[in-house]
Short mmCIF file of the C-alpha atoms (twelve columns), coordinates in Angstrom:
data_MODEL
# 
_entry.id   MODEL 
# 
loop_
_atom_site.group_PDB 
_atom_site.id 
_atom_site.type_symbol 
_atom_site.label_atom_id 
_atom_site.label_alt_id 
_atom_site.label_comp_id 
_atom_site.label_asym_id 
_atom_site.label_seq_id 
_atom_site.Cartn_x 
_atom_site.Cartn_y 
_atom_site.Cartn_z 
_atom_site.pdbx_PDB_model_num 
ATOM 1   C CA . MET A 1   29.096 -16.192 -75.101 1 
ATOM 2   C CA . LYS A 2   32.588 -17.750 -75.050 1 
ATOM 3   C CA . VAL A 3   33.737 -18.796 -71.562 1 
ATOM 4   C CA . LEU A 4   37.228 -19.810 -70.443 1 
ATOM 5   C CA . ILE A 5   37.435 -21.651 -67.111 1 
ATOM 6   C CA . THR A 6   40.841 -22.317 -65.600 1 
ATOM 7   C CA . GLY A 7   40.637 -25.236 -63.194 1 
ATOM 8   C CA . GLY A 8   37.414 -26.240 -64.920 1 
ATOM 9   C CA . CYS A 9   37.707 -29.917 -63.984 1 
ATOM 10  C CA . GLY A 10  37.644 -29.072 -60.291 1 
ATOM 11  C CA . PHE A 11  34.679 -28.898 -57.959 1 
ATOM 12  C CA . ILE A 12  33.313 -25.377 -58.528 1 
ATOM 13  C CA . GLY A 13  34.886 -25.099 -61.976 1 
ATOM 14  C CA . SER A 14  33.077 -28.151 -63.340 1 
ATOM 15  C CA . HIS A 15  29.740 -26.843 -62.065 1 
ATOM 16  C CA . LEU A 16  30.463 -23.600 -63.923 1 
ATOM 17  C CA . VAL A 17  31.014 -25.739 -67.028 1 
ATOM 18  C CA . ASP A 18  27.590 -27.357 -66.523 1 
ATOM 19  C CA . TYR A 19  25.947 -23.986 -65.947 1 
ATOM 20  C CA . HIS A 20  27.283 -22.335 -69.097 1 
ATOM 21  C CA . MET A 21  27.017 -25.378 -71.361 1 
ATOM 22  C CA . ASN A 22  23.374 -25.738 -70.341 1 
ATOM 23  C CA . LYS A 23  22.866 -22.117 -71.418 1 
ATOM 24  C CA . GLY A 24  24.256 -22.950 -74.845 1 
ATOM 25  C CA . HIS A 25  27.519 -21.072 -74.395 1 
ATOM 26  C CA . SER A 26  30.889 -22.171 -75.790 1 
ATOM 27  C CA . VAL A 27  33.194 -23.321 -73.006 1 
ATOM 28  C CA . ARG A 28  36.930 -23.962 -72.973 1 
ATOM 29  C CA . VAL A 29  38.524 -25.601 -69.934 1 
ATOM 30  C CA . VAL A 30  42.184 -25.735 -69.004 1 
ATOM 31  C CA . ASP A 31  43.185 -27.911 -66.039 1 
ATOM 32  C CA . ASP A 32  46.372 -29.761 -65.109 1 
ATOM 33  C CA . LEU A 33  44.266 -32.473 -63.366 1 
ATOM 34  C CA . SER A 34  46.381 -32.294 -60.209 1 
ATOM 35  C CA . THR A 35  43.160 -32.142 -58.172 1 
ATOM 36  C CA . GLY A 36  40.487 -31.786 -60.843 1 
ATOM 37  C CA . ARG A 37  39.013 -34.874 -62.489 1 
ATOM 38  C CA . ILE A 38  38.330 -35.264 -66.198 1 
ATOM 39  C CA . GLU A 39  35.261 -37.316 -65.241 1 
ATOM 40  C CA . ASN A 40  33.663 -34.090 -63.956 1 
ATOM 41  C CA . VAL A 41  33.340 -32.745 -67.509 1 
ATOM 42  C CA . ALA A 42  33.411 -35.975 -69.541 1 
ATOM 43  C CA . HIS A 43  29.696 -35.721 -70.362 1 
ATOM 44  C CA . PHE A 44  30.539 -32.807 -72.682 1 
ATOM 45  C CA . LYS A 45  33.495 -34.405 -74.497 1 
ATOM 46  C CA . ASP A 46  31.572 -34.884 -77.753 1 
ATOM 47  C CA . ASN A 47  29.851 -31.510 -77.637 1 
ATOM 48  C CA . PRO A 48  31.273 -29.185 -80.335 1 
ATOM 49  C CA . LYS A 49  30.870 -26.202 -78.010 1 
ATOM 50  C CA . PHE A 50  33.196 -27.722 -75.410 1 
ATOM 51  C CA . ARG A 51  36.986 -27.923 -75.494 1 
ATOM 52  C CA . PHE A 52  39.393 -29.279 -72.886 1 
ATOM 53  C CA . ASP A 53  43.138 -28.699 -72.615 1 
ATOM 54  C CA . GLU A 54  45.240 -30.533 -70.038 1 
ATOM 55  C CA . ALA A 55  47.898 -28.008 -69.089 1 
ATOM 56  C CA . ASP A 56  49.449 -25.905 -66.333 1 
ATOM 57  C CA . ILE A 57  48.494 -22.302 -67.061 1 
ATOM 58  C CA . VAL A 58  51.771 -21.061 -65.584 1 
ATOM 59  C CA . THR A 59  53.507 -22.513 -68.662 1 
ATOM 60  C CA . TRP A 60  50.657 -23.273 -71.106 1 
ATOM 61  C CA . PRO A 61  51.668 -21.889 -74.533 1 
ATOM 62  C CA . ASP A 62  48.036 -21.546 -75.703 1 
ATOM 63  C CA . LEU A 63  46.960 -19.232 -72.877 1 
ATOM 64  C CA . GLU A 64  47.232 -16.136 -75.083 1 
ATOM 65  C CA . SER A 65  44.928 -17.536 -77.755 1 
ATOM 66  C CA . ALA A 66  42.456 -18.822 -75.146 1 
ATOM 67  C CA . VAL A 67  42.297 -15.444 -73.394 1 
ATOM 68  C CA . SER A 68  41.894 -13.604 -76.699 1 
ATOM 69  C CA . TRP A 69  39.015 -15.960 -77.604 1 
ATOM 70  C CA . ALA A 70  37.086 -15.565 -74.344 1 
ATOM 71  C CA . ASP A 71  34.323 -13.100 -73.523 1 
ATOM 72  C CA . ARG A 72  34.400 -14.194 -69.882 1 
ATOM 73  C CA . ILE A 73  37.092 -15.869 -67.794 1 
ATOM 74  C CA . TYR A 74  36.663 -17.635 -64.468 1 
ATOM 75  C CA . HIS A 75  40.082 -18.069 -62.866 1 
ATOM 76  C CA . MET A 76  39.492 -21.076 -60.608 1 
ATOM 77  C CA . ALA A 77  42.852 -22.864 -61.003 1 
ATOM 78  C CA . ALA A 78  44.693 -23.184 -57.693 1 
ATOM 79  C CA . VAL A 79  46.294 -25.616 -55.283 1 
ATOM 80  C CA . VAL A 80  43.482 -26.210 -52.779 1 
ATOM 81  C CA . GLY A 81  42.737 -28.219 -49.638 1 
ATOM 82  C CA . VAL A 82  44.351 -28.087 -46.224 1 
ATOM 83  C CA . TYR A 83  46.291 -31.315 -46.713 1 
ATOM 84  C CA . ARG A 84  47.901 -30.122 -49.950 1 
ATOM 85  C CA . VAL A 85  48.598 -26.658 -48.542 1 
ATOM 86  C CA . ILE A 86  50.485 -28.164 -45.615 1 
ATOM 87  C CA . ALA A 87  52.252 -30.822 -47.691 1 
ATOM 88  C CA . ASP A 88  53.530 -28.507 -50.434 1 
ATOM 89  C CA . PRO A 89  53.507 -24.864 -49.276 1 
ATOM 90  C CA . ILE A 90  55.994 -23.703 -51.922 1 
ATOM 91  C CA . GLN A 91  53.876 -25.102 -54.743 1 
ATOM 92  C CA . VAL A 92  50.854 -23.308 -53.276 1 
ATOM 93  C CA . LEU A 93  52.603 -19.958 -53.591 1 
ATOM 94  C CA . ASN A 94  54.122 -20.669 -57.004 1 
ATOM 95  C CA . THR A 95  50.980 -21.985 -58.661 1 
ATOM 96  C CA . ASN A 96  48.396 -19.713 -57.097 1 
ATOM 97  C CA . ILE A 97  50.306 -16.447 -57.498 1 
ATOM 98  C CA . LEU A 98  52.119 -16.986 -60.797 1 
ATOM 99  C CA . SER A 99  49.089 -18.375 -62.621 1 
ATOM 100 C CA . CYS A 100 46.945 -15.381 -61.700 1 
ATOM 101 C CA . GLU A 101 49.648 -12.851 -62.595 1 
ATOM 102 C CA . ARG A 102 50.255 -14.473 -65.994 1 
ATOM 103 C CA . LEU A 103 46.557 -14.671 -66.802 1 
ATOM 104 C CA . LEU A 104 45.932 -11.001 -66.014 1 
ATOM 105 C CA . ARG A 105 49.066 -9.830  -67.817 1 
ATOM 106 C CA . ILE A 106 48.017 -11.688 -70.963 1 
ATOM 107 C CA . ALA A 107 44.435 -10.399 -70.662 1 
ATOM 108 C CA . ASP A 108 45.786 -6.855  -70.517 1 
ATOM 109 C CA . GLN A 109 48.008 -7.466  -73.538 1 
ATOM 110 C CA . SER A 110 45.146 -9.011  -75.519 1 
ATOM 111 C CA . GLY A 111 43.484 -5.607  -75.797 1 
ATOM 112 C CA . HIS A 112 39.856 -6.797  -75.796 1 
ATOM 113 C CA . LYS A 113 39.231 -6.814  -72.032 1 
ATOM 114 C CA . PRO A 114 37.393 -10.083 -71.249 1 
ATOM 115 C CA . ARG A 115 35.204 -10.085 -68.127 1 
ATOM 116 C CA . ILE A 116 37.212 -11.808 -65.387 1 
ATOM 117 C CA . LEU A 117 36.207 -13.345 -62.053 1 
ATOM 118 C CA . ILE A 118 39.055 -14.372 -59.751 1 
ATOM 119 C CA . ALA A 119 38.434 -17.074 -57.160 1 
ATOM 120 C CA . SER A 120 39.578 -15.978 -53.722 1 
ATOM 121 C CA . SER A 121 38.660 -17.424 -50.342 1 
ATOM 122 C CA . SER A 122 37.353 -16.646 -46.878 1 
ATOM 123 C CA . GLU A 123 40.760 -17.902 -45.710 1 
ATOM 124 C CA . VAL A 124 42.081 -14.391 -46.357 1 
ATOM 125 C CA . TYR A 125 40.284 -13.219 -43.204 1 
ATOM 126 C CA . GLY A 126 42.736 -15.324 -41.202 1 
ATOM 127 C CA . GLN A 127 42.281 -15.149 -37.458 1 
ATOM 128 C CA . GLY A 128 39.801 -12.301 -37.521 1 
ATOM 129 C CA . LEU A 129 37.270 -12.540 -34.696 1 
ATOM 130 C CA . THR A 130 34.290 -10.579 -36.035 1 
ATOM 131 C CA . ALA A 131 30.833 -12.163 -35.941 1 
ATOM 132 C CA . ALA A 132 30.489 -11.912 -39.729 1 
ATOM 133 C CA . PHE A 133 33.372 -11.080 -42.040 1 
ATOM 134 C CA . SER A 134 32.972 -8.070  -44.298 1 
ATOM 135 C CA . GLU A 135 35.019 -7.166  -47.366 1 
ATOM 136 C CA . THR A 136 36.240 -4.030  -45.560 1 
ATOM 137 C CA . ASP A 137 37.624 -5.935  -42.554 1 
ATOM 138 C CA . ASP A 138 41.356 -6.115  -41.948 1 
ATOM 139 C CA . VAL A 139 42.990 -9.487  -42.536 1 
ATOM 140 C CA . LEU A 140 44.804 -11.007 -39.563 1 
ATOM 141 C CA . ILE A 141 47.232 -13.803 -40.417 1 
ATOM 142 C CA . GLU A 142 49.102 -15.319 -37.482 1 
ATOM 143 C CA . PRO A 143 52.894 -15.658 -37.941 1 
ATOM 144 C CA . ALA A 144 52.951 -19.123 -36.361 1 
ATOM 145 C CA . ALA A 145 52.209 -22.262 -38.408 1 
ATOM 146 C CA . HIS A 146 53.543 -20.522 -41.494 1 
ATOM 147 C CA . SER A 147 52.690 -23.099 -44.174 1 
ATOM 148 C CA . ARG A 148 49.087 -23.222 -42.985 1 
ATOM 149 C CA . TRP A 149 48.640 -19.601 -44.143 1 
ATOM 150 C CA . ASN A 150 50.316 -19.855 -47.564 1 
ATOM 151 C CA . TYR A 151 46.979 -20.422 -49.264 1 
ATOM 152 C CA . ALA A 152 45.529 -17.275 -47.691 1 
ATOM 153 C CA . ILE A 153 48.627 -15.296 -48.646 1 
ATOM 154 C CA . SER A 154 48.387 -16.492 -52.242 1 
ATOM 155 C CA . LYS A 155 44.723 -15.464 -52.434 1 
ATOM 156 C CA . VAL A 156 45.402 -12.018 -50.983 1 
ATOM 157 C CA . SER A 157 48.070 -11.647 -53.655 1 
ATOM 158 C CA . ASN A 158 45.564 -12.626 -56.357 1 
ATOM 159 C CA . GLU A 159 43.126 -10.017 -55.065 1 
ATOM 160 C CA . ALA A 160 45.871 -7.396  -55.139 1 
ATOM 161 C CA . PHE A 161 46.659 -8.265  -58.745 1 
ATOM 162 C CA . GLY A 162 42.966 -8.098  -59.606 1 
ATOM 163 C CA . LEU A 163 42.451 -4.699  -58.001 1 
ATOM 164 C CA . SER A 164 45.610 -3.318  -59.587 1 
ATOM 165 C CA . TYR A 165 44.756 -4.488  -63.104 1 
ATOM 166 C CA . ALA A 166 41.201 -3.202  -62.708 1 
ATOM 167 C CA . GLN A 167 42.297 0.221   -61.465 1 
ATOM 168 C CA . ASN A 168 45.439 0.775   -63.548 1 
ATOM 169 C CA . LYS A 169 44.687 -1.171  -66.733 1 
ATOM 170 C CA . GLY A 170 40.909 -0.930  -66.905 1 
ATOM 171 C CA . LEU A 171 40.319 -4.684  -66.924 1 
ATOM 172 C CA . PRO A 172 36.788 -5.657  -65.774 1 
ATOM 173 C CA . ILE A 173 37.782 -7.851  -62.820 1 
ATOM 174 C CA . THR A 174 35.903 -9.001  -59.719 1 
ATOM 175 C CA . SER A 175 37.509 -11.034 -56.932 1 
ATOM 176 C CA . VAL A 176 35.199 -13.478 -55.169 1 
ATOM 177 C CA . ARG A 177 35.777 -14.689 -51.604 1 
ATOM 178 C CA . PHE A 178 34.135 -18.099 -51.364 1 
ATOM 179 C CA . PHE A 179 32.803 -19.269 -47.998 1 
ATOM 180 C CA . ASN A 180 32.760 -23.079 -47.744 1 
ATOM 181 C CA . THR A 181 31.085 -24.058 -50.991 1 
ATOM 182 C CA . VAL A 182 29.742 -27.630 -50.869 1 
ATOM 183 C CA . GLY A 183 28.033 -30.063 -53.214 1 
ATOM 184 C CA . SER A 184 28.488 -32.962 -55.589 1 
ATOM 185 C CA . ARG A 185 32.005 -33.680 -56.943 1 
ATOM 186 C CA . GLN A 186 33.671 -32.193 -53.872 1 
ATOM 187 C CA . SER A 187 36.243 -34.573 -52.449 1 
ATOM 188 C CA . GLY A 188 37.211 -35.142 -48.849 1 
ATOM 189 C CA . ARG A 189 40.730 -36.145 -49.935 1 
ATOM 190 C CA . TYR A 190 42.157 -32.682 -49.400 1 
ATOM 191 C CA . GLY A 191 40.522 -31.795 -46.098 1 
ATOM 192 C CA . MET A 192 36.980 -30.741 -47.066 1 
ATOM 193 C CA . VAL A 193 34.818 -31.527 -44.081 1 
ATOM 194 C CA . LEU A 194 31.313 -32.223 -45.435 1 
ATOM 195 C CA . PRO A 195 32.189 -34.910 -48.019 1 
ATOM 196 C CA . ARG A 196 34.349 -36.600 -45.397 1 
ATOM 197 C CA . PHE A 197 31.486 -36.642 -42.885 1 
ATOM 198 C CA . ILE A 198 29.058 -38.011 -45.483 1 
ATOM 199 C CA . GLU A 199 31.438 -40.752 -46.608 1 
ATOM 200 C CA . GLN A 200 31.951 -41.787 -42.989 1 
ATOM 201 C CA . ALA A 201 28.243 -41.696 -42.125 1 
ATOM 202 C CA . VAL A 202 27.130 -43.672 -45.186 1 
ATOM 203 C CA . SER A 203 29.917 -46.236 -44.620 1 
ATOM 204 C CA . ALA A 204 29.052 -46.577 -40.904 1 
ATOM 205 C CA . LYS A 205 32.545 -45.418 -39.928 1 
ATOM 206 C CA . PRO A 206 33.226 -43.040 -37.029 1 
ATOM 207 C CA . ILE A 207 32.601 -39.415 -38.004 1 
ATOM 208 C CA . THR A 208 35.873 -37.672 -37.182 1 
ATOM 209 C CA . VAL A 209 35.684 -34.085 -35.940 1 
ATOM 210 C CA . TYR A 210 38.990 -32.230 -35.799 1 
ATOM 211 C CA . GLY A 211 39.581 -30.203 -32.648 1 
ATOM 212 C CA . ASP A 212 36.759 -29.664 -30.171 1 
ATOM 213 C CA . GLY A 213 34.142 -29.165 -32.893 1 
ATOM 214 C CA . GLN A 214 32.983 -25.835 -31.531 1 
ATOM 215 C CA . GLN A 215 34.406 -23.997 -34.547 1 
ATOM 216 C CA . SER A 216 31.626 -22.832 -36.873 1 
ATOM 217 C CA . ARG A 217 31.273 -22.516 -40.632 1 
ATOM 218 C CA . SER A 218 28.699 -21.259 -43.148 1 
ATOM 219 C CA . PHE A 219 28.077 -23.634 -46.055 1 
ATOM 220 C CA . CYS A 220 26.752 -22.685 -49.494 1 
ATOM 221 C CA . ASP A 221 25.490 -25.119 -52.114 1 
ATOM 222 C CA . VAL A 222 27.567 -24.990 -55.296 1 
ATOM 223 C CA . ARG A 223 24.408 -24.647 -57.381 1 
ATOM 224 C CA . ASP A 224 23.695 -21.361 -55.636 1 
ATOM 225 C CA . THR A 225 27.335 -20.349 -56.009 1 
ATOM 226 C CA . VAL A 226 27.564 -20.701 -59.780 1 
ATOM 227 C CA . GLU A 227 24.345 -18.795 -60.410 1 
ATOM 228 C CA . ALA A 228 25.527 -16.052 -58.071 1 
ATOM 229 C CA . LEU A 229 28.821 -15.830 -59.984 1 
ATOM 230 C CA . ASP A 230 26.963 -15.345 -63.250 1 
ATOM 231 C CA . ARG A 231 24.950 -12.537 -61.700 1 
ATOM 232 C CA . LEU A 232 28.101 -10.864 -60.410 1 
ATOM 233 C CA . ALA A 233 29.735 -11.136 -63.820 1 
ATOM 234 C CA . ASN A 234 26.713 -9.460  -65.400 1 
ATOM 235 C CA . GLN A 235 26.742 -6.626  -62.866 1 
ATOM 236 C CA . ALA A 236 28.954 -3.721  -63.965 1 
ATOM 237 C CA . ALA A 237 28.966 -2.324  -60.422 1 
ATOM 238 C CA . SER A 238 30.982 -5.339  -59.249 1 
ATOM 239 C CA . VAL A 239 33.984 -4.460  -61.449 1 
ATOM 240 C CA . GLY A 240 37.031 -3.600  -59.371 1 
ATOM 241 C CA . GLU A 241 35.396 -5.023  -56.244 1 
ATOM 242 C CA . ILE A 242 36.001 -7.863  -53.805 1 
ATOM 243 C CA . VAL A 243 32.769 -9.681  -52.943 1 
ATOM 244 C CA . ASN A 244 31.914 -12.355 -50.378 1 
ATOM 245 C CA . VAL A 245 29.968 -15.234 -51.920 1 
ATOM 246 C CA . GLY A 246 28.346 -17.842 -49.709 1 
ATOM 247 C CA . ASN A 247 25.465 -18.435 -47.341 1 
ATOM 248 C CA . ASP A 248 25.329 -16.715 -43.951 1 
ATOM 249 C CA . THR A 249 23.609 -19.553 -42.080 1 
ATOM 250 C CA . GLU A 250 26.147 -20.631 -39.452 1 
ATOM 251 C CA . ILE A 251 26.618 -24.084 -37.896 1 
ATOM 252 C CA . SER A 252 29.202 -25.593 -35.567 1 
ATOM 253 C CA . ILE A 253 31.189 -28.580 -36.799 1 
ATOM 254 C CA . ASN A 254 29.787 -30.651 -33.938 1 
ATOM 255 C CA . SER A 255 26.258 -29.775 -35.066 1 
ATOM 256 C CA . LEU A 256 27.172 -30.508 -38.666 1 
ATOM 257 C CA . ALA A 257 28.339 -33.991 -37.691 1 
ATOM 258 C CA . GLU A 258 25.084 -34.595 -35.829 1 
ATOM 259 C CA . LEU A 259 23.043 -33.294 -38.776 1 
ATOM 260 C CA . VAL A 260 24.824 -35.548 -41.267 1 
ATOM 261 C CA . LYS A 261 24.332 -38.520 -38.951 1 
ATOM 262 C CA . GLU A 262 20.629 -37.727 -38.577 1 
ATOM 263 C CA . ILE A 263 19.931 -37.213 -42.302 1 
ATOM 264 C CA . ALA A 264 21.900 -40.329 -43.263 1 
ATOM 265 C CA . HIS A 265 20.158 -42.382 -40.544 1 
ATOM 266 C CA . SER A 266 23.645 -43.501 -39.602 1 
ATOM 267 C CA . ASP A 267 24.820 -45.482 -36.585 1 
ATOM 268 C CA . SER A 268 28.270 -43.892 -36.812 1 
ATOM 269 C CA . SER A 269 29.830 -42.625 -33.627 1 
ATOM 270 C CA . ILE A 270 31.240 -39.089 -33.510 1 
ATOM 271 C CA . THR A 271 34.839 -38.867 -32.346 1 
ATOM 272 C CA . HIS A 272 37.197 -35.924 -31.851 1 
ATOM 273 C CA . ILE A 273 40.770 -35.904 -33.141 1 
ATOM 274 C CA . PRO A 274 43.434 -33.343 -32.164 1 
ATOM 275 C CA . TYR A 275 44.592 -31.101 -35.005 1 
ATOM 276 C CA . GLU A 276 48.178 -32.311 -34.648 1 
ATOM 277 C CA . GLU A 277 47.042 -35.885 -35.243 1 
ATOM 278 C CA . ALA A 278 44.803 -34.929 -38.166 1 
ATOM 279 C CA . TYR A 279 47.328 -32.763 -40.010 1 
ATOM 280 C CA . GLY A 280 50.667 -34.031 -38.737 1 
ATOM 281 C CA . GLU A 281 51.766 -30.612 -37.458 1 
ATOM 282 C CA . VAL A 282 50.645 -27.697 -35.315 1 
ATOM 283 C CA . PHE A 283 47.528 -26.304 -36.956 1 
ATOM 284 C CA . VAL A 284 45.838 -22.964 -36.304 1 
ATOM 285 C CA . ASP A 285 42.133 -23.195 -37.052 1 
ATOM 286 C CA . ILE A 286 39.665 -20.375 -37.589 1 
ATOM 287 C CA . GLN A 287 36.922 -20.448 -34.965 1 
ATOM 288 C CA . ARG A 288 34.230 -18.676 -36.984 1 
ATOM 289 C CA . ARG A 289 33.773 -18.224 -40.715 1 
ATOM 290 C CA . LYS A 290 30.502 -16.475 -41.455 1 
ATOM 291 C CA . PRO A 291 30.163 -13.948 -44.297 1 
ATOM 292 C CA . ASN A 292 28.569 -10.550 -44.180 1 
ATOM 293 C CA . LEU A 293 26.591 -10.672 -47.440 1 
ATOM 294 C CA . GLU A 294 25.251 -7.111  -47.598 1 
ATOM 295 C CA . LYS A 295 27.445 -6.256  -50.588 1 
ATOM 296 C CA . PHE A 296 26.618 -9.544  -52.328 1 
ATOM 297 C CA . TYR A 297 22.860 -9.021  -51.957 1 
ATOM 298 C CA . ARG A 298 23.102 -5.393  -53.051 1 
ATOM 299 C CA . LEU A 299 24.969 -6.321  -56.221 1 
ATOM 300 C CA . THR A 300 23.072 -9.479  -57.196 1 
ATOM 301 C CA . GLY A 301 19.689 -9.501  -55.469 1 
ATOM 302 C CA . TYR A 302 20.208 -13.249 -55.274 1 
ATOM 303 C CA . GLN A 303 18.025 -15.464 -53.078 1 
ATOM 304 C CA . HIS A 304 19.536 -18.818 -52.108 1 
ATOM 305 C CA . ARG A 305 17.642 -21.867 -53.278 1 
ATOM 306 C CA . TRP A 306 19.369 -24.627 -51.316 1 
ATOM 307 C CA . ALA A 307 19.270 -25.033 -47.534 1 
ATOM 308 C CA . LEU A 308 22.046 -27.038 -45.892 1 
ATOM 309 C CA . LYS A 309 19.711 -29.905 -44.986 1 
ATOM 310 C CA . GLU A 310 18.684 -30.239 -48.641 1 
ATOM 311 C CA . THR A 311 22.307 -30.217 -49.769 1 
ATOM 312 C CA . ILE A 312 23.236 -32.922 -47.271 1 
ATOM 313 C CA . GLN A 313 20.261 -35.081 -48.269 1 
ATOM 314 C CA . ASP A 314 21.235 -34.751 -51.928 1 
ATOM 315 C CA . LEU A 315 24.836 -35.716 -51.186 1 
ATOM 316 C CA . VAL A 316 23.812 -38.684 -49.019 1 
ATOM 317 C CA . ASP A 317 21.505 -39.946 -51.781 1 
ATOM 318 C CA . ARG A 318 24.268 -39.563 -54.390 1 
ATOM 319 C CA . LYS A 319 26.805 -41.349 -52.206 1 
ATOM 320 C CA . ARG A 320 24.469 -44.285 -51.606 1 
ATOM 321 C CA . ALA A 321 23.564 -44.497 -55.302 1 
ATOM 322 C CA . ASN A 322 27.258 -44.613 -56.242 1 
ATOM 323 C CA . LYS A 323 27.939 -47.352 -53.717 1 
ATOM 324 C CA . THR A 324 25.277 -49.582 -55.264 1 
ATOM 325 C CA . LYS A 325 26.717 -49.301 -58.786 1 
# 
């Protein structure tokens, strides 16, 4: 199989590279390296089945040939992370919307209908207050703190493009709403909470919780995520659908900080920082983010292999090993 991964040097994208290369597939990656790191895929640089192009897919002249080559496309390229979303809200909209539209337009024009998975996000659920978010729930995006919601708006737009091209053009597209994927290669630079906590705990620095810490999240190991994506791509019933992908085990951020501290055997204190201080502006947080996975389980039959404690232990061990090098 020939696999094109946009944003393939990023966190989830690079794990998709590992997954498909290890299966013996041919993989082509395009990434502008604005947040992705070439080091994430460097171990394949001499492999004849791997190809990397540093480019912005909004303007990349080789996108047509890459799309025509591919049997499967994972569209992972996007401006991500709370810090970047707040710092450059216009770029978020430009990159995330225009790249998806161009990719799907070219796929339609190619005529051979590659299988496409579009990366969306649980952020699209906005300020919804349900116990577990389902794909049929309404989205509720607050008008205040406008730039904070640009990422969610861009992802809703991508889903709309995906549904429209699937329904009107017959492209085999599935949009995937990720719920807090975590694992190796994820950086805390752009606001991701778990790598930040682990870095602080291993370095014996205060573990900084934003807000009161009562907000809850559901974390899914990236190794589970990439296998689940492959199953979705192989399931014809997922075409033209939006599917939650994650783990439905819920934990508060306060409890997450305590768990990281315990697993790392850290003496770090846990401190709370107001959102305004953390992000430099008024910030509207989501209090709960737990997926309803009924549709996901029905389509994939997938059973998660990694519990959160195991993921944290793995990340702590990796962080300590890197510090000793």
